[in-house]
Kinemage of the C-alpha trace (Angstrom):
@kinemage 1
@onewidth
@group {chain A} dominant
@subgroup {mainchain}
@vectorlist {calphas} color= white
{ca met a 1} P -0.184 0.028 0.084
{ca ile a 2} L 1.162 3.221 -0.737
{ca thr a 3} L -0.434 7.170 0.595
{ca leu a 4} L -0.090 9.917 -2.367
{ca his a 5} L -0.602 13.483 -0.790
{ca leu a 6} L -1.030 15.937 -3.534
{ca met a 7} L -1.538 19.419 -2.794
{ca arg a 8} L -2.004 22.361 -4.775
{ca his a 9} L 0.042 25.524 -3.852
{ca ala a 10} L -1.061 28.550 -1.456
{ca lys a 11} L -2.376 31.513 -3.279
{ca ser a 12} L 0.384 33.433 -5.364
{ca asp a 13} L 0.555 37.035 -5.815
{ca trp a 14} L -0.567 38.510 -8.833
{ca asp a 15} L 0.710 41.887 -8.131
{ca gly a 16} L 5.000 41.520 -8.360
{ca gly a 17} L 4.496 41.448 -12.375
{ca glu a 18} L 6.647 38.349 -12.189
{ca ala a 19} L 6.624 35.580 -14.735
{ca asp a 20} L 4.709 33.101 -13.957
{ca his a 21} L 7.131 30.864 -12.765
{ca asp a 22} L 8.619 33.160 -10.335
{ca arg a 23} L 5.295 34.288 -8.492
{ca pro a 24} L 5.693 34.913 -4.653
{ca leu a 25} L 3.200 33.539 -2.379
{ca ala a 26} L 0.308 36.353 -1.779
{ca pro a 27} L -0.302 36.779 2.333
{ca arg a 28} L -3.656 34.949 2.624
{ca gly a 29} L -1.029 32.074 1.119
{ca glu a 30} L 1.423 32.253 3.306
{ca arg a 31} L -1.390 31.939 5.690
{ca ala a 32} L -3.292 28.802 4.059
{ca ala a 33} L 0.096 27.570 3.972
{ca ala a 34} L 0.915 27.754 7.837
{ca ala a 35} L -2.712 26.578 8.692
{ca met a 36} L -2.315 23.420 6.825
{ca ala a 37} L 1.143 22.532 8.438
{ca val a 38} L -0.187 22.426 11.252
{ca tyr a 39} L -2.945 20.379 10.211
{ca cys a 40} L -0.506 18.036 8.739
{ca arg a 41} L 1.659 17.715 11.853
{ca gln a 42} L -1.575 17.413 13.944
{ca gln a 43} L -2.757 14.179 11.257
{ca gly a 44} L 0.579 12.813 11.400
{ca ile a 45} L 0.757 13.277 7.406
{ca ala a 46} L 4.920 11.819 7.699
{ca pro a 47} L 5.584 11.504 4.098
{ca asp a 48} L 9.231 9.763 3.446
{ca phe a 49} L 9.640 11.553 0.275
{ca val a 50} L 8.701 15.193 -1.391
{ca leu a 51} L 8.142 15.676 -4.461
{ca cys a 52} L 7.798 19.890 -5.491
{ca ser a 53} L 7.503 22.082 -8.782
{ca ser a 54} L 10.714 24.073 -8.789
{ca ala a 55} L 7.864 27.616 -9.251
{ca arg a 56} L 8.763 29.555 -6.928
{ca arg a 57} L 4.783 29.374 -5.195
{ca thr a 58} L 5.215 25.744 -4.857
{ca arg a 59} L 8.628 25.747 -3.393
{ca asp a 60} L 7.742 28.481 -0.983
{ca thr a 61} L 4.419 26.406 0.760
{ca leu a 62} L 6.876 23.677 0.630
{ca glu a 63} L 8.894 25.913 3.122
{ca ile a 64} L 6.001 26.739 5.102
{ca leu a 65} L 4.681 23.667 5.201
{ca arg a 66} L 8.121 21.658 6.702
{ca ala a 67} L 7.293 23.144 10.484
{ca gly a 68} L 4.362 20.299 9.757
{ca leu a 69} L 6.306 17.552 8.172
{ca pro a 70} L 9.116 15.139 9.573
{ca glu a 71} L 12.716 16.708 9.516
{ca gly a 72} L 14.888 15.992 7.063
{ca val a 73} L 12.531 14.226 4.791
{ca pro a 74} L 13.896 13.953 1.204
{ca val a 75} L 12.755 16.344 -1.164
{ca glu a 76} L 13.058 16.824 -5.132
{ca thr a 77} L 12.384 20.039 -7.436
{ca thr a 78} L 11.677 19.527 -10.542
{ca arg a 79} L 10.576 21.737 -13.588
{ca asp a 80} L 8.831 18.492 -14.440
{ca ile a 81} L 5.765 18.939 -12.749
{ca tyr a 82} L 5.321 22.661 -13.416
{ca met a 83} L 1.789 23.129 -14.962
{ca ala a 84} L 2.413 19.468 -15.637
{ca ser a 85} L -1.223 17.672 -16.980
{ca ala a 86} L -2.453 14.386 -15.422
{ca ala a 87} L -1.192 12.439 -17.259
{ca gln a 88} L 2.951 13.799 -17.065
{ca leu a 89} L 2.079 13.859 -13.245
{ca val a 90} L 1.040 9.953 -12.717
{ca thr a 91} L 4.058 9.741 -15.719
{ca arg a 92} L 6.301 11.005 -13.052
{ca leu a 93} L 5.131 9.530 -9.863
{ca lys a 94} L 5.863 6.421 -11.506
{ca ser a 95} L 9.415 7.286 -11.190
{ca ile a 96} L 9.028 8.074 -6.976
{ca pro a 97} L 11.502 5.747 -5.486
{ca val a 98} L 10.237 2.764 -4.987
{ca arg a 99} L 11.133 2.011 -1.159
{ca thr a 100} L 8.917 5.051 -0.560
{ca arg a 101} L 5.957 4.548 0.940
{ca val a 102} L 4.371 7.390 1.795
{ca ala a 103} L 4.827 10.883 -0.965
{ca leu a 104} L 3.821 14.337 -0.962
{ca val a 105} L 3.382 16.376 -4.557
{ca ile a 106} L 3.651 20.250 -4.496
{ca gly a 107} L 2.421 21.139 -7.639
{ca his a 108} L -0.479 23.196 -9.953
{ca asn a 109} L -4.224 22.959 -11.245
{ca pro a 110} L -5.350 22.071 -13.218
{ca gly a 111} L -3.204 18.887 -13.306
{ca met a 112} L -3.490 18.215 -9.223
{ca glu a 113} L -7.703 17.977 -9.802
{ca asp a 114} L -7.612 16.170 -13.244
{ca ala a 115} L -4.589 13.811 -11.461
{ca val a 116} L -7.042 13.028 -8.640
{ca gly a 117} L -9.921 12.240 -11.167
{ca leu a 118} L -7.245 10.126 -13.141
{ca leu a 119} L -6.055 7.912 -10.686
{ca thr a 120} L -9.668 7.719 -8.899
{ca gly a 121} L -12.184 7.570 -11.661
{ca ala a 122} L -13.917 10.016 -9.567
{ca gly a 123} L -11.982 13.275 -8.269
{ca val a 124} L -12.904 15.222 -5.354
{ca gly a 125} L -16.430 15.935 -6.596
{ca val a 126} L -15.412 19.808 -6.318
{ca lys a 127} L -13.069 22.758 -7.034
{ca phe a 128} L -9.445 22.026 -6.147
{ca pro a 129} L -8.735 25.244 -4.567
{ca thr a 130} L -4.932 26.412 -3.466
{ca cys a 131} L -2.966 24.829 -0.663
{ca ala a 132} L -5.983 21.860 -0.937
{ca leu a 133} L -5.003 18.021 -0.313
{ca ala a 134} L -5.998 15.204 -1.157
{ca thr a 135} L -5.193 11.625 0.276
{ca leu a 136} L -4.977 9.031 -2.000
{ca glu a 137} L -3.998 5.302 -1.220
{ca ala a 138} L -2.971 2.330 -3.681
{ca ala a 139} L -2.408 -0.787 -3.400
{ca ser a 140} L 0.072 -1.051 -6.459
{ca gly a 141} L 3.955 0.469 -6.159
{ca trp a 142} L 4.376 3.709 -7.517
{ca ala a 143} L 5.710 2.084 -11.027
{ca ala a 144} L 2.393 0.810 -11.680
{ca leu a 145} L -0.029 3.649 -10.419
{ca ala a 146} L -2.643 3.758 -13.148
{ca pro a 147} L -5.832 5.461 -14.118
{ca lys a 148} L -8.096 4.328 -11.602
{ca gly a 149} L -6.105 2.417 -9.296
{ca ala a 150} L -6.674 4.788 -6.596
{ca asp a 151} L -8.899 5.494 -3.901
{ca leu a 152} L -9.323 8.781 -2.378
{ca arg a 153} L -9.293 9.026 1.509
{ca arg a 154} L -9.258 12.752 2.711
{ca phe a 155} L -9.830 15.926 0.995
{ca ile a 156} L -9.158 18.963 2.903
{ca thr a 157} L -8.668 22.641 2.080
{ca pro a 158} L -7.615 25.156 3.966
{ca lys a 159} L -11.346 26.662 4.620
{ca asp a 160} L -12.642 23.622 6.299
{ca leu a 161} L -9.444 24.534 8.553
{ca val a 162} L -11.358 27.793 10.107
């Protein structure tokens, strides 16, 4: 059994004029990521591997989220999942290290939302807002992840924590 946590980056700031890849978090995004860090710690969400998009807003989200994650968890930052489609994300997930039992992926929409739909065959049934977290479980290993091969176990948004 493997567990996959898919998180969309926290709300970014559109006012600075930066290129899309370089946009920082907005104050609202910083607060949401901090709330999700507390939630992760309280719920015992403990990935043994993190895959993060190279975009600044995803890296900033991860930096805040680290307060709720195990110390020293290995992180791979990659441009491969920056604005990736669901199919591209699933292909990339198949290369997560085989020894990983619990992975956290921090990426972008629509790829994150669509990946949940692809992997579960149903999705979350609602919009996938910024800093939302979907938890999936699959009986297969990473290399065998396939459409409809996972079950949605949890879906939480920052607004659920208020």
